[in-house]
N, C-alpha and C positions, 0 to 999 in steps of 0.2 A: 468547432474548434475549441479546445480547452486552453485557457490562459494559464501559462506556466512561466517560470523564469527562463533565462536564456539557455540553461543547461538542459531543460526539458524534464527536470525532476519534479514529480508531482508531490512527493512526500518531503516537504520542506517546512520551515518555520513561517507560518502565516499568522496574521491577526484574525482570530475567530470572532467576528463582530456579532454573529448570531447567538453565540453562547456567552459572550463577554458582558461584563457589567459596565466598565468605563470605556475602554478602547478595544478590548478583546485580546490584550497581550497575554494575560494569565491563561485564558482559555486556549489561545494558540500554542503556548508553551506546553500546556497539559496535553493537548491533542498530539503534539509532536513527540513527547516522551511517553505517551500512552498511559497517563494517570487521570484521575478525576480533576476537574478544574478547581474544586474546593481545596484540594491539597496544595496546589500551587498558590492559590489566594492566601491560604493560611501562612505559607512560607513567606510570601510577599509582605503580609502584615507584620510578621515577626521581624523581618528585615527592616521594616519601617521603624520599629521600636529601637533596634540596635544600630542601624546604619541609615538614618533618615535621609541625609542629602544624597549619598550615592544611589539609594534605592529610587528616589524620586527622579533623579537625572537619568538613570538607566531606563526606567519605565517610560519617561517622556521620549527618550531617543528611540526606544523600540516601537513606541506608538507612531512615531514619524517615519521610521525606516522600513518597518515591516509592511508588506502589502496585505490588503484584506484577502481572506480566503475566498476563492471563486465559489459561486453557489453550486455548480455541478462539476466538481473536480474529478470525481471518480464515476465510472459507468455503473458499478455495482459494489456491494460490500466485499466481494472476493478480490476485486482489483484494489480496493482500499487496504485490505489486509496484506496483499502482496507488497504494495509500496511501503506500508508501515514496516513490514519485515525487512525490506531492503534498507530502510533508514536506521532501524534499531539493531537488527542482527543480520548483517549481510551474509555471513558465513552459513547461518542456518537456512536462509532463503536460497543460497546457492546449492546447498545439499538437497533441499526440497525439489528444486528444479532438476538437479541431476537424477534424483529418484524418479520423478515423473517422466523424464526423457528415457530413462532405462526401462521403465514399465512400458512406455510406448514402443520402444525398440523391440522388446520381447513380444508384444502383441503383433507387431509388423512381421517379425520372424515367423510367428505361428501362422499368420495369414499367408505368407509366401510359401511356407511348407505345405499348407493345405491346398493352395492353388497349383503348385507344381507337382503335387502327388498324382499318381495314376488314377486314384479313386475319383478325383475331381473330374478328370476327363470322362471317366466311365459314367459318373452321375449326370454329367452334362449331355452325353450322348443318349442316355435313357430319357432325359427330359425332352430332348429334341425328337425322339421317336413318338412321343405323345402328341405332338403338334400336327 
């Protein structure tokens, strides 16, 4: 069983302690928005220079509130890409799913057409003669 939050969403904001330096907050944010952790760390350092108290308070609160990322959250990279797409661009993910189901439906129609054709019965009868 995979540990998720109550909603069952796998792509959510986690603390990524494996790739994190202090508590994994910047690495978790980077993973969530799909950028390199170094970029988020640079933004955090810049925020420290200009907004020191709010940045420290926000980081500490996120380090306490966010759950650590489970070690095996996704079964494979394809599943991770799907859930990332759901979180970042749900409309694109929906269009991709519609396209996949439309392609599957067309394949099913072709198979039904092949099976219900008279040629299919004729070929099956020829195969049965050889037995």
